[in-house]
Structures are given as structure tokens and as C-alpha cells.
N, C-alpha and C positions, 0 to 999 in steps of 0.2 A: 831406352838407354842400354847400352850393353856394357857389362862389367865380366872381367875375368871371375872364374868360379870362386877362387882363393877369397875374392872379397865378398862373397854372398852372406857369410856369417855375420860379417859386421854390419852389413845392409839389415839383415834381419833382426839383430839385437840392439840396433840403434847406435852402436859406437862408430859407425861410417854415416857421416851426414852431409859430405861435401865431395865434390869432384872438380877437377879442372881439366878443360878439353881444348884442343888447338882446332877448333872449328873455323871454316870461314864465314859461316853465319850459324845463327842459333839454330839447333836442332829440336827444339822443344820450346814448350811456353810455361810460363808460372800458372801454377794451378792444375797442370795436366797430370795424368796419372799413366806411368810406364812401367810395364811389366818387365821383369828380369828373370824371373824363374817361376814357372806354374802360376800359383795364385799371389805370389809376393810382387809388390809393385811399389813404386816410389812416387810420392806427390812432390812436385817441384814448388819450392817456396821462394827462391831468389834466383835471378840470373844477372850476371854483371860481367864486365871486362875488367881485367885488372892487369898490370905488369907483372911478368914473370919474377921480377926481383922483389915484388911484395908478398910473394908467398912465403909463409912462416913455418916454423917446425910444427906450430901448433896446428896450421892449417893442414899440413902434410899428415899428421896423426889423426885427424878428423877425416881424411881421405884414404886411410887405411895403410899409410906409409910410415916408415920409422921416423924420417925427418925430411925437409925441404929438398936435400940432395937426392934422395931417392925418388922423391915425386918427379924433380926435374929430369931425371934420367928416363923416367917411363915416358914423360912427355917428348923426350928427344927421341926415344925409340919409335914412339907413335907418329912422330912428325917426319921422321927421316934425318933430322939434324937437331941439335940442342937450340932452344930459344934463347935469343940474346936477353939480357936483363931488361931491356925496354920493350920486348916483343909482348903483345897483349895476348891473354889466354881467356877462355870463358871461365867463369867461377860460378859453379852451380849448387846450392843447398837444396836439401830435400829431407823428408823423412819416410819411413817405412808404413806402408798400409796394406792390408789384406783385402783382396777383392777377386771374385772369381773371373778368370779369364775366358770368356765365352768363345774366342776365337779358336783356340784348342779343340773344344767341344765340337765346334761347328767343323773343323778340319778332320775330326775322328769319325764323323758321320758318313756312312756309305749309302744312306737311304734318301734318295732324291727322287722327286716326282718330275714329269715332263715340264711342269710349269717352273719348278726349281731350276732345272737346267736351262730353259728359255731365259729365265731371269737372271742367271750369271752370264749367259752369253750376251744378252743386251748389255749389262753393266760393263763387260769388258769390251765390247764394241764402242760404247760412249767414252770409255777411258782412252781408248785408242784414238778417237775421233778428237778428243780435246788435247792431244798431245802432238807437240811439233815434231817428235820422233817417229810419228805413225804408230803401226801396230807393235807397241813395245810389250803389251801383256804376254802373249804367246811366245814371244822371243825370250822373256825373262823366264817364263815357265819352263820352256824347253831347255833353256840353260841350266836351270836349277835340277831338273829331272836328269840331264845328262851327267851332272856333277854335284850329286848330293852331300851335304855335309861338307861344302867347301867354303872357305872364307869368301866373304862380300869382296874383299880386296883382291882377290884373285879371278872371281867372276866378272866384276865390272869392266876390267879392260877388254875383255871379249866381246862386250858391246859398245867398245870405245866410249865408256862412261867413267866418271870419277866414282870413288867408293860411295861418298856421302849420298848423292841423289840416286844411285843404285839401291842403296838401302830403304830410301823413301818409297821407291816403286815397290820393293818386296813388302814393305809394311802395307802399302795399300792393298796388295793382294793377300796379305795375311788376314787384313781386317775382313776379307770375304771368306776366310777358312780355307784359302787355297794353297798357303804354305805353313810351315810348322818352324818355329826357331828352337835350335838345340845348342847346348854347349859341348865344345870338343876340347879335350885336353885342358890347357891353362886359359883358353879364352873363348868367349862366346861369339858365335858365329850365325848369321842369318842364312839359314838353309831351308831345304824342305825334304821331308821323308815321305810327303805324300803331295802331288800336285794334279793339276787337271790340263788335259790337253783337248784340243778340237779334231774331230775325226770324222771324215766323211760327211757327205751331204745327206743329212737325214731330218730336213725340217726345220733347220736352226733359224733363229730370228735373224730378218733382214740378210738372208744369204749365208750367214755364219753358222758353222756346224755347232751343234750343240756339244757341251763339254762332255768327257767321258773320263771318269776317275781311274788315276793310275797310281799302283803301288810301285814305287821305284825301289830298285836295290839299293841298300845303304852302303855306301863306300866313302873313301877318302879321296880328296883330289890331290 
């Protein structure tokens, strides 16, 4: 789950334990752990849908806002328009936990054996094979490599995708250590400072070239 950096202190000290999201469908599950910065994570405890008019000032303060009006203004910004009083939003409760994020350590490692490379190539091929979109993994990694530290909302349309499913795909790649998330400015964005690409026929699995580690130039989109 992504939060602006200005919310991180409250997430860590336990003063922020609630958030409201305008998702089309749930993006997490109760009991799941979701990293927001390094080894800082949130454990989801409840997930409900409530009408926007039901959000109280107390809810807003637990979410890191001064009052309900400020929270609704942020929901309007995120959704492109203000929610009507009867519009339902997701209400998510959580608490802070500390746990090592092994994905960043994996992404930082440059030492791979031929077997490691073949294993990555095989996993990517299987992910592509299960997808109705076809070979999405290389398309996604190539796009991130071309525009590192770029907001997912700006990358997704380039693949004719909505932002939410694009983020889901990036998280799948992150779980393999192929992308790294960074915070930029006042918002957290799913990006990569290091990605993998397939290069040349050098004995990859099932005809797919073995991945080659690429250090991208960090820039802004």
C-alpha cells in the first residue's frame, strides 16, 4: 500500500491506523503485510466499504488528516472528482509492524549463477504464458527501465492499462527482486532503479534469452 512520505511518521508511531481508498476492488487482504518504507510495514486488520458521508472527523484524524473535509478533498484529488455523499469507499484499518523486506536485498544483489538466470527466465515465461495480455513482463520492465522513478499513473496508459492492475504487475516483478519502489517528492511511486532485460540468444530456457542485470540512469519522467 502506498502512502505519501508525509504520512510515514504517523504510520510508524501508531497515530495513523486508518485509510480510505477509492478502489474499484480490494487491493489487499485482511492479515496481509504491506511494506511502505524499508522494513516498515502495515498489517491489515479490517477492510470494509462505507459511504463517504459516514467518514467522521475522528476517522480523518486517525487517517492523518485534520478533519473529514480535508480527507474528502484528498479522495477527490485521487479520484478525479469529489465522491458524492452516497458513494462508497474502502475503509482500511491496520497497525505498524517491523519486518525485513527481503525483496530489496534480492534486488540489490548482482551475483547470479546461470541457474539463477534460467530460473528467472522460466518464471517470467510462465507469468507471460498465464496472462491474457501475452508477454507483459518484458514490456513492463522495459517501460520502467526507460522511465525510472516515474509514477505508475503515467506509465500504465503507455501499455493501455489502468493504474491499479499495472501496479499489481509491478508488485509481482518486485517479489522476484526485479524492481525497487522509491518515494519521490510528496508521493510514493512504484518505480525501478534496477531492472532486468533479456538479451541475445545465449542458451535461455525454452528459447527465452537469459536475463541480464541493467543499472538504469535515475531520472524523472
